[in-house]
KOLRODO-404621 format. One record per residue: residue in three letters; x, y, z of N, C-alpha, C, O in turn. Coordinates in steps of 0.2 Angstrom, whole numbers, padded with zeros to 4 digits, always signed. Atoms other than C-alpha are relative to their C-alpha. Layout:
REM KOLRODO-404621
ALAXYZXYZXYZXYZ...
REM end
This chain:
REM KOLRODO-404621
MET+0002-0003-0006-0132+0430-0114+0006+0002+0004+0012+0001+0002ARG-0006-0003-0004-0121+0439-0101-0001-0005+0006-0006-0004+0010ILE+0000+0005-0005-0116+0426-0088+0006+0001+0005+0011+0002+0002LEU-0005-0001-0005-0107+0429-0072+0002-0006+0004-0003-0009+0006ILE-0002+0006-0003-0097+0415-0065+0005+0001+0006+0010+0004+0005THR-0004+0000-0006-0090+0415-0047+0005-0006+0000+0002-0012-0001GLY-0004+0006+0000-0075+0404-0046+0002-0003-0007+0003-0009-0008GLY-0001+0002+0007-0073+0404-0065+0007-0002-0002+0008-0005-0007CYS-0007+0002+0002-0054+0401-0064+0002-0006+0003+0008-0008+0003GLY-0001+0006-0004-0056+0385-0054+0000-0006-0004-0001-0006-0011TYR+0000+0006+0003-0056+0367-0058-0006-0001-0005-0005-0003-0011THR+0006+0001+0004-0074+0366-0065-0001+0007-0004-0003+0007-0010GLY+0001-0006+0003-0075+0385-0069+0003+0001-0006+0001+0004-0011THR-0004-0001+0006-0061+0385-0082-0003-0003-0006-0004+0000-0011LEU+0003+0003+0005-0069+0372-0092-0007+0003-0002-0009+0003-0008LEU+0007-0002+0002-0087+0379-0091+0001+0007-0003-0003+0008-0008THR-0001-0006+0004-0080+0396-0096+0002-0001-0007-0001+0003-0011GLN-0002+0002+0007-0072+0389-0111-0006-0002-0004-0007+0000-0010GLU+0006+0003+0004-0088+0380-0116-0005+0006-0002-0008+0006-0007LEU+0005-0006+0001-0099+0396-0114+0002+0005-0005-0002+0007-0009ILE-0003-0004+0005-0087+0406-0124-0001-0003-0007-0002+0001-0012LYS+0001+0004+0007-0088+0393-0138-0007+0001-0002-0009+0002-0008LYS+0007+0000+0001-0107+0395-0137-0002+0008-0001-0008+0009-0002ASP+0001-0007+0002-0105+0414-0140-0003+0004+0006-0006+0009+0004HIS+0002-0004-0006-0110+0420-0122+0005+0004+0002+0011+0003+0001GLU-0005-0004-0003-0102+0434-0114+0001-0002+0007-0004-0002+0011VAL-0001+0003-0007-0094+0428-0098+0004+0005+0004+0009+0008+0002ILE-0004-0004-0005-0088+0439-0083+0002-0005+0006-0003-0008+0009ILE-0002+0004-0006-0078+0429-0070+0002+0004+0006+0005+0009+0005VAL-0002-0003-0006-0076+0434-0052+0004-0006+0004+0001-0011+0005ASP-0004+0005-0003-0062+0424-0044+0006+0003+0004+0009+0008+0002THR-0006-0003-0004-0048+0427-0030+0006-0002-0004+0011+0001-0003GLN-0006+0002+0004-0036+0418-0042+0005-0003+0005+0011-0002+0003TRP-0005+0003-0005-0028+0409-0027+0004-0006-0004+0010-0007-0002PHE-0003+0005+0004-0024+0395-0040+0002+0002-0007+0003-0002-0011GLY-0003-0003+0006-0019+0406-0054-0006+0002-0005-0012+0001-0003ASN+0005-0002+0005-0028+0411-0070+0002-0002-0007+0006+0000-0010TYR-0001+0003+0006-0028+0400-0085-0001+0005-0006+0003+0004-0011PHE+0002-0005+0006-0035+0414-0096+0004+0006-0001+0003+0010-0005SER-0004-0005+0001-0021+0426-0093+0003+0001-0006+0005+0007-0009LYS-0003+0000+0006-0013+0422-0109-0005-0002-0006-0003-0003-0012ASN+0005+0002+0005-0029+0417-0118-0006+0006-0001-0011+0004+0002LYS+0005-0006+0000-0038+0434-0121-0006-0002-0005-0005-0005-0010ASN+0005+0001+0004-0055+0434-0128-0005+0006+0001-0006+0008+0006LYS+0004-0006-0001-0067+0448-0132-0006-0001+0004-0009+0004+0007ASN+0006+0002-0003-0081+0439-0124+0001-0002+0008-0003-0004+0011LEU-0002+0002-0007-0072+0436-0107+0003+0006+0003+0007+0010+0001LYS-0003-0005-0005-0069+0448-0093+0001-0003+0007-0003-0007+0009ILE-0002+0003-0006-0060+0443-0077+0002+0005+0005+0006+0009+0004LEU-0001-0005-0005-0061+0452-0061+0003-0004+0006+0000-0009+0008LYS-0003+0003-0005-0049+0447-0047-0003+0003+0007-0001+0008+0009LEU+0004-0002-0006-0061+0448-0032-0002-0005+0005-0002-0011+0003ASP+0003+0004-0005-0066+0440-0016-0007+0000+0000-0010+0006+0000ILE+0007-0001+0001-0084+0436-0017-0003+0002+0007-0009+0004+0007ARG+0003-0003-0006-0086+0442+0001+0000+0008-0001-0004+0011+0003ASP+0000-0007+0002-0083+0459-0007-0006+0001-0005-0005+0003-0010ASP+0006+0001+0004-0101+0458-0013-0002+0006-0004-0005+0006-0010LYS+0002-0007+0003-0103+0477-0017+0004+0001-0007+0002+0005-0011LYS-0004-0001+0006-0089+0475-0030-0002-0004-0006+0001-0003-0011ILE+0002+0005+0005-0097+0461-0040-0005+0003-0005-0011+0005-0003PRO+0005-0004+0005-0105+0469-0056-0006-0005-0002-0005-0009-0007LEU+0006+0004+0001-0122+0461-0057-0005+0004-0005-0010+0001-0007LYS+0004-0004+0004-0130+0475-0068+0000-0003-0007+0005-0004-0010ASN+0001+0003+0007-0137+0468-0085+0003-0007+0000+0004-0010-0006ILE-0002+0007+0000-0132+0450-0080-0006-0004-0001-0011-0003+0003ASP+0006+0004+0001-0144+0437-0086+0000-0006+0005-0005-0008+0008ILE-0001+0006-0004-0137+0422-0076+0006+0000+0004+0011+0002+0002VAL-0006+0001-0005-0126+0419-0061+0001-0007+0001-0004-0011+0003VAL-0002+0007-0001-0117+0403-0060+0005+0000+0006+0011+0002+0005HIS-0004-0001-0006-0110+0402-0042+0004-0006+0002+0001-0011+0005LEU-0004+0006-0001-0096+0390-0041+0005+0001+0006+0008-0004+0009ALA-0005-0002-0004-0084+0399-0029-0002-0002+0007-0007-0001+0010ASN+0001+0002-0007-0082+0391-0011+0006-0003+0002+0011-0004-0002ILE-0005+0004-0003-0070+0384+0001-0001-0007-0001-0006-0010+0002ALA+0002+0007+0002-0069+0366-0006+0002-0005+0004+0008-0004+0007ASN-0001+0007-0003-0069+0349+0002+0001+0001+0008+0002+0006+0010ASP+0000+0001-0007-0068+0343+0020+0006+0003+0003+0006+0007+0008PRO-0006-0003-0003-0050+0347+0024+0001+0007-0001+0003+0011+0004GLY+0000-0007+0001-0051+0364+0016-0004+0004+0005-0002+0009+0008ALA+0005-0004-0004-0066+0369+0026+0002-0001+0008+0001+0004+0012ASP-0002+0002-0007-0059+0361+0043+0006+0005+0001+0007+0006+0007LEU-0006-0004-0001-0043+0371+0040-0002+0007+0003+0002+0010+0008ASN+0003-0006-0003-0053+0387+0044-0007+0001-0001-0010+0004-0006PRO+0007+0000+0000-0071+0385+0048-0003+0007-0001-0008+0007-0004LYS+0002-0006+0001-0074+0403+0050+0000+0003-0007-0005+0006-0009LEU-0001-0002+0007-0068+0407+0033-0005-0004-0004-0008-0001-0009SER+0005+0004+0004-0079+0393+0026-0007+0002+0001-0010+0002-0004TRP+0007-0002-0001-0095+0399+0034-0001+0007-0004-0006+0009-0007GLU+0001-0007+0004-0091+0417+0027+0000-0001-0007-0005+0003-0010VAL+0000+0000+0007-0087+0412+0010-0006-0004-0003-0010-0002-0008ASN+0005+0005+0003-0099+0397+0007-0007+0002+0002-0012+0000-0002VAL+0007-0002-0003-0114+0404+0017-0002+0007-0001-0006+0009-0005LEU+0002-0008+0000-0114+0423+0020+0001+0003-0006-0003+0007-0008ALA-0002-0003+0007-0106+0427+0003-0006-0002-0005-0008+0002-0009THR+0005+0003+0004-0119+0416-0005-0007+0004+0001-0010+0006-0004ASN+0006-0004-0002-0133+0425+0004+0000+0007-0003-0005+0009-0006ASN+0000-0007+0003-0127+0442-0001+0000+0000-0008-0003+0005-0011LEU+0000+0001+0007-0124+0436-0019-0007+0000-0003-0009+0003-0008ILE+0007+0001+0003-0142+0430-0022-0004+0006+0001-0008+0008-0003LYS+0004-0007-0002-0149+0446-0013+0001+0005-0005-0003+0008-0008ASN-0002-0005+0005-0139+0457-0025-0002-0002-0007-0004+0002-0011SER+0003+0002+0007-0144+0446-0040-0007+0002-0001-0009+0004-0006ILE+0007-0002+0000-0162+0449-0036-0001+0007-0001-0005+0010-0005LYS+0000-0008+0001-0159+0468-0034+0001+0002-0007-0002+0007-0009ASN-0002-0002+0007-0151+0468-0051-0004-0003-0005-0002-0003-0011LYS+0005+0003+0005-0165+0458-0059+0003-0006-0004+0002-0007-0010VAL-0003+0006+0003-0154+0443-0063-0005-0005-0001-0009-0006+0003LYS+0005+0004+0001-0165+0430-0071+0000-0007+0003-0005-0010+0004GLN-0001+0007-0003-0157+0414-0065+0006-0001+0004+0011+0002+0003PHE-0006+0001-0005-0146+0408-0051+0001-0007+0000-0003-0011+0003ILE-0002+0007+0000-0137+0392-0053+0006-0001+0005+0011+0002+0005TYR-0004+0001-0006-0128+0385-0037+0003-0007-0001+0000-0012-0001ALA-0004+0006-0001-0114+0372-0036+0000-0002+0007+0004+0000+0011SER+0000+0003-0007-0119+0362-0021+0004-0006+0000+0010-0006-0003SER-0004+0006+0000-0113+0345-0017-0004-0006+0002-0009-0006+0006GLY+0003+0006-0002-0119+0327-0016+0001-0002+0007-0002-0006+0010SER-0002+0002-0007-0111+0326+0001-0005+0003+0005-0004+0001+0011VAL+0005-0003-0005-0126+0336+0009-0004-0006+0003-0007-0005+0008TYR+0004+0005-0002-0134+0319+0010+0003-0004+0006-0001-0008+0010GLY-0004+0004-0006-0121+0312+0023+0001-0007-0002+0001-0009-0008ILE-0001+0007+0001-0120+0293+0024-0007-0003+0000-0010-0003+0005LYS+0007+0003+0001-0135+0284+0017+0001-0008-0001+0005-0010-0004ARG+0001+0007+0001-0140+0266+0017-0003-0002-0006-0003-0008-0009GLU+0004+0002+0006-0151+0267+0003+0004-0001-0006+0010+0003-0007LYS-0004+0001+0006-0144+0261-0014-0001+0005-0005+0004+0007-0008GLU+0001-0005+0004-0152+0275-0023-0001+0006+0004-0006+0007+0007VAL+0001-0006-0004-0150+0292-0016-0003+0006-0004+0000+0008-0009THR+0004-0005+0004-0163+0304-0023-0001+0006+0004+0001+0007+0009GLU+0001-0007-0003-0167+0322-0020-0005+0000+0005-0005+0005+0009ASP+0006+0000-0005-0182+0317-0009+0003-0002+0007-0001-0001+0012LEU-0003+0002-0007-0170+0310+0005+0002+0006+0004+0003+0011+0002ASP-0002-0005-0004-0166+0320+0020+0007+0001+0000+0011-0003-0002LEU-0007-0002+0000-0150+0329+0021+0003-0001+0007+0000+0002+0012LEU-0003+0001-0006-0139+0324+0035+0008+0001+0000+0012-0004+0000PRO-0007-0002+0001-0122+0333+0033+0004-0002+0006+0002-0001+0012ILE-0004+0003-0006-0108+0326+0044+0007+0004+0001+0010+0003+0006SER-0006-0004-0001-0094+0339+0041-0001+0008-0001-0007+0009-0003THR+0001-0007+0001-0092+0358+0041-0001+0002-0007-0006+0006-0009TYR+0001-0001+0007-0090+0358+0022-0008-0002-0002-0011+0002-0005ASN+0006+0002+0002-0106+0348+0020-0006+0004+0003-0011+0006-0001LYS+0005-0004-0004-0116+0359+0033+0000+0007-0004-0006+0010-0005THR+0001-0006+0003-0111+0375+0024-0003+0000-0007-0007+0004-0009LYS+0003+0001+0007-0117+0368+0007-0008-0001+0002-0012+0002-0002MET+0007+0001-0001-0134+0363+0015-0003+0007+0002-0008+0008+0000ILE+0003-0007-0003-0137+0380+0024+0000+0005-0006-0005+0008-0007ALA+0000-0004+0006-0132+0389+0007-0006-0002-0004-0009+0002-0007GLU+0006+0003+0003-0145+0378-0001-0007+0003+0002-0011+0006-0001ARG+0006-0002-0003-0158+0383+0011-0001+0008+0000-0007+0010-0001ILE+0000-0007+0001-0154+0401+0010-0003+0002-0007-0007+0006-0008ILE+0002-0002+0007-0156+0401-0009-0007-0002-0001-0011+0002-0004LYS+0007+0002+0001-0173+0391-0008-0004+0006+0003-0010+0006+0001SER+0004-0005-0004-0179+0405+0004-0002+0006-0005-0007+0010-0004TYR+0002-0005+0004-0179+0417-0011-0003-0003-0007-0003+0000-0012GLU+0003+0003+0006-0188+0405-0023-0006+0004-0003-0007+0003-0009ASP+0005-0004+0002-0202+0417-0025+0002+0006-0004-0002+0010-0007GLU-0003-0006+0002-0190+0431-0031+0004-0002-0006+0006+0003-0010ILE-0005+0001+0005-0178+0422-0043-0001-0008-0002-0002-0012+0003LYS-0001+0007+0002-0177+0406-0053+0007-0003+0002+0012+0000+0001PHE-0006+0002-0002-0164+0395-0045+0000-0008-0001-0005-0011-0002HIS-0001+0007+0001-0156+0378-0049+0006-0002+0004+0012+0000+0003CYS-0006+0002-0005-0145+0370-0035+0002-0007-0003-0002-0012-0003ILE-0003+0006+0003-0134+0356-0043+0004-0004+0005+0008+0000+0008ARG-0003+0004-0005-0128+0342-0031+0005-0005-0004+0003-0011-0005PRO-0004+0005+0004-0113+0334-0041+0003-0005+0005+0004-0004+0011ALA-0004+0005-0003-0105+0318-0036+0007+0002+0000+0009+0008-0002THR-0007-0001+0000-0086+0317-0034+0002+0001-0008+0002-0003-0012VAL-0001-0002+0007-0080+0326-0050+0007-0003-0002+0012-0003+0003CYS-0007+0003+0002-0065+0318-0060+0001+0002-0007-0004+0004-0011GLY-0002-0001+0007-0056+0321-0076+0004+0006-0001+0006+0010+0004PHE-0005-0006+0001-0044+0334-0084-0003+0007-0001-0008+0008-0004SER+0001-0007+0001-0045+0352-0083+0007+0004+0000+0011+0002+0003PRO-0006-0004+0000-0032+0366-0086+0002+0002+0007+0008+0003+0009ARG-0001-0001-0007-0034+0369-0067-0002-0006+0004-0007-0007+0006MET+0001+0006-0003-0032+0352-0060-0001+0000+0007+0001+0004+0011ARG+0001+0002-0007-0038+0345-0043+0003-0007+0001+0001-0011-0003LEU-0003+0006-0001-0028+0331-0037-0002-0003+0007+0001-0008+0010ASP+0002+0002-0007-0037+0329-0020-0007-0004-0001-0009-0006+0004VAL+0006+0004+0001-0052+0319-0028+0003-0007-0002+0008-0007-0006SER-0003+0007+0001-0050+0300-0029+0002-0002-0007+0008-0004-0007VAL-0003+0003+0006-0049+0296-0047+0006+0004-0003+0011+0001-0005ASN-0005-0004+0002-0038+0311-0051+0007-0002+0004+0012-0002+0001MET-0005+0001-0005-0027+0307-0036+0003-0007-0002+0010-0007-0003PHE-0003+0006+0001-0025+0289-0041+0004+0000-0007+0009-0003-0008VAL-0003-0001+0006-0021+0293-0059+0007+0003+0000+0012+0001-0003PHE-0006-0003-0001-0008+0305-0054+0006-0005+0004+0011-0005+0002GLN-0005+0005-0004+0000+0292-0041+0003-0005-0005+0008-0007-0005ALA-0002+0005+0005+0000+0279-0055+0005+0002-0005+0010-0002-0006LEU-0005-0003+0006+0009+0290-0068+0006+0002+0003+0011+0001+0000LYS-0006-0003-0003+0021+0298-0056+0004-0005+0004+0010-0005+0004LYS-0003+0005-0005+0025+0284-0043-0001-0007-0001+0003-0011+0001LYS+0002+0007+0001+0018+0268-0050-0003-0004+0006-0003-0010+0006VAL+0003+0002-0006+0010+0266-0033-0006+0004+0002-0005+0010+0002MET+0006-0003-0003-0007+0270-0027-0002-0002+0007-0001-0007+0009THR+0002+0001-0007-0012+0272-0009-0007+0001+0001-0010+0006+0000VAL+0008+0000-0002-0030+0268-0003+0000+0000+0007+0005-0003+0011PHE+0001+0000-0007-0036+0271+0014-0006-0005+0002-0011-0002+0003GLY+0005+0005-0001-0046+0255+0018-0003-0003-0007-0003-0009-0007GLY+0003+0003+0007-0054+0254+0000-0007-0001+0000-0009-0002-0006GLU+0007+0002+0000-0071+0249+0005-0005+0006+0000-0011+0005-0001GLN+0004-0006+0001-0078+0267+0005-0003+0001-0007+0000-0001-0012ILE+0003+0000+0007-0090+0270-0009-0001+0008-0002-0003+0012+0002ARG+0001-0007+0002-0090+0286-0019-0004+0000-0007-0003-0004-0011PRO+0003-0001+0007-0102+0292-0033+0005+0004-0004+0008+0009-0001ASN-0004-0003+0004-0093+0299-0047-0003+0004-0006-0009+0002-0008ILE+0003-0003+0006-0096+0311-0062+0006+0003-0004+0011+0006-0001ASN-0005-0003+0004-0084+0316-0076-0001+0007-0001-0007+0009-0002ILE+0000-0007+0000-0080+0334-0077-0004+0003-0006-0007+0008-0006LYS+0003-0002+0006-0086+0335-0095-0008-0001+0000-0012+0003-0002ASP+0007+0001-0001-0103+0328-0090-0003+0005+0004-0008+0008+0003LEU+0002-0006-0005-0104+0341-0076-0001+0006-0004-0006+0010-0003ILE+0001-0006+0004-0101+0355-0088-0006+0000-0005-0010+0005-0005ASN+0006+0001+0004-0115+0348-0099-0006+0001+0004-0011+0004+0002VAL+0005-0001-0004-0126+0348-0084-0002+0008+0001-0007+0010+0000TYR+0001-0008-0001-0123+0367-0081-0003+0003-0006-0007+0007-0006CYS+0002-0003+0006-0125+0371-0099-0007-0002-0002-0011+0002-0005HIS+0007+0002+0001-0142+0361-0099-0004+0005+0003-0009+0007+0001PHE+0005-0004-0004-0149+0372-0086+0001+0007-0002-0004+0011-0002ILE-0001-0007+0003-0142+0388-0094-0004+0000-0006-0007+0005-0008LYS+0004+0001+0006-0150+0382-0110-0008+0000+0001-0012+0002-0003ASN+0007+0001-0002-0166+0378-0101-0002+0003+0006-0003+0000+0011PRO+0001-0003-0006-0169+0391-0088-0007+0000+0003-0008+0001+0009ASP+0007+0000-0002-0188+0388-0087-0001-0007+0004-0006-0008+0006LEU+0000+0006-0004-0184+0371-0078-0002+0001+0007+0000+0007+0009PRO+0003-0002-0007-0193+0370-0061+0006+0002+0005+0011-0002+0005SER-0004-0001-0005-0183+0378-0047+0001-0006+0004-0004-0009+0006GLY-0001+0005-0005-0175+0366-0035+0007-0003+0000+0011+0000-0002PHE-0006+0003-0001-0162+0353-0032+0001-0006-0004-0004-0010-0005TYR-0001+0005+0005-0154+0341-0044+0006-0004+0001+0012+0000+0001ASN-0006+0004+0000-0142+0327-0042+0004-0001-0007+0000-0001-0012ALA-0004+0001+0006-0128+0325-0055+0005-0005+0002+0010-0003+0005GLY-0004+0005-0002-0119+0309-0054+0000-0006-0005-0005-0006-0009PHE+0000+0005+0005-0115+0293-0064-0001-0007+0004-0006-0010+0003GLU+0000+0006-0003-0111+0278-0053+0004+0000+0007+0008+0004+0008ASN-0003+0001-0006-0106+0272-0036+0006-0005+0000+0004-0011-0003LEU-0005+0005+0000-0089+0263-0034+0004+0000+0006+0005+0006+0009LYS-0005+0000-0006-0078+0257-0020+0006+0003-0002+0009+0003-0008ILE-0006-0003+0001-0062+0266-0018+0005-0005-0003+0009-0004-0008ILE-0005+0005+0003-0052+0250-0021-0002-0002-0007+0003-0004-0011ASP+0002+0002+0007-0062+0246-0037+0002+0006-0005+0004+0005-0010ILE-0002-0006+0004-0058+0264-0043+0008-0001-0001+0010+0000-0007ALA-0007+0001+0001-0039+0260-0040+0001-0005-0005+0006-0005-0009LYS-0001+0005+0005-0040+0244-0049-0001+0002-0007+0002+0000-0012LYS+0001-0002+0007-0048+0252-0064+0005+0004-0003+0007+0004-0008VAL-0005-0004+0003-0035+0265-0065+0006-0004-0001+0010-0003-0006SER-0006+0004+0001-0021+0252-0063-0001-0004-0006+0004-0004-0010LYS+0001+0004+0006-0028+0242-0077+0001+0004-0006+0004+0002-0011ILE+0000-0005+0006-0030+0257-0089+0007+0002-0001+0010+0002-0006ILE-0007-0002+0001-0013+0264-0085+0005-0005-0002+0010-0003-0006THR-0004+0005+0002-0004+0248-0086+0000-0002-0008+0005-0003-0011ALA+0001+0001+0007-0011+0245-0103+0002+0005-0004+0005+0004-0010LYS-0003-0005+0004-0007+0262-0109+0007+0001+0000+0010+0002-0006LEU-0007+0000-0001+0010+0262-0103+0004-0006-0001+0010-0006-0001LYS-0003+0006+0001+0013+0244-0106+0005-0002+0006+0010-0005+0005LEU-0004+0002-0006+0019+0241-0088-0003-0007+0002-0008-0009+0000LYS+0002+0007-0003+0018+0224-0079-0005+0001+0006-0010-0002+0006LYS+0005-0001-0006+0009+0231-0063+0001+0007+0003+0007+0009+0003ILE+0000-0006-0004+0005+0246-0053-0002-0002+0007-0008-0005+0008MET+0002+0002-0007+0005+0243-0034-0005+0004+0003-0006+0010+0002ILE+0005-0004-0003-0010+0247-0024+0001-0002+0008+0001-0008+0010LYS-0002+0001-0007-0005+0249-0005-0006+0003+0004-0009+0008+0003ASP+0005-0002-0005-0018+0250+0009+0004+0002+0006+0006-0001+0010LEU-0003-0003-0005-0011+0262+0021-0003-0002+0007+0000-0003+0012ILE+0003+0002-0006-0024+0258+0034+0002-0007+0002+0003-0008+0008GLY-0002+0007-0001-0020+0240+0033+0006-0001+0003+0008-0005+0008LYS-0007+0000-0002-0002+0243+0036+0000+0003+0007+0004+0000+0011ILE+0000-0003-0007-0005+0254+0051-0003-0005+0005-0001-0006+0011GLN+0003+0005-0005-0017+0241+0059+0005-0006+0001+0005-0009+0006ALA-0005+0006+0000-0004+0227+0055+0005+0001+0005+0008-0003+0008ASN-0005-0001-0005+0009+0236+0065-0002+0002+0007+0002+0003+0011
REM end
């Protein structure tokens, strides 16, 4: 199939692109390349990369595209808060234009990378797709509104909105602002990990598992349109740090990796 991926040069997009090319799909990437282009030295006849801002929707080539996988967005809370206007333009308005143009060009399936953060803070032990959405940050809100826009076109295009947990694991385009990756980097580089309180709970998913989720929906486009959680388990931040410490110390044969609680230090002073 011909698959267009927005954000295909990013953390998740790079691995997804590699996997789809292995499966002999033709992939077209649309990406600003703010964080570079891993594929610049890895040419492939089934890969075309366009350096584009998704807000320039008229330049996005959707003719004869079978599936759109929409990954591009201003990611995470700090990123969205840095420039809320840009976040709404990219995460919401550009998404609206992209799905409208996809419908005009008879794209068969629209896959959207949402976020498990749209649920906000829940007391329930199991957060299912049936629960209300109560986003608490600009980033969460842009994801929720983008979802609602996509759903408004459900009679015109097959759509699958994936709500991933916090993604972790290696990619050629790494993110070090997510808990597991950040702790591993700190442990390897500084032998000290810093937690902020540590009692916060995070659901997690390995990036390879997330790639498998996207591939599953690409392989099974007739699955019902709707919203799907993608995650593995809930862990406290302090427990994640302890797990990383145990693994790294064993691998490197170290005596100990320190875990500092910055919040505790501030309160103590």
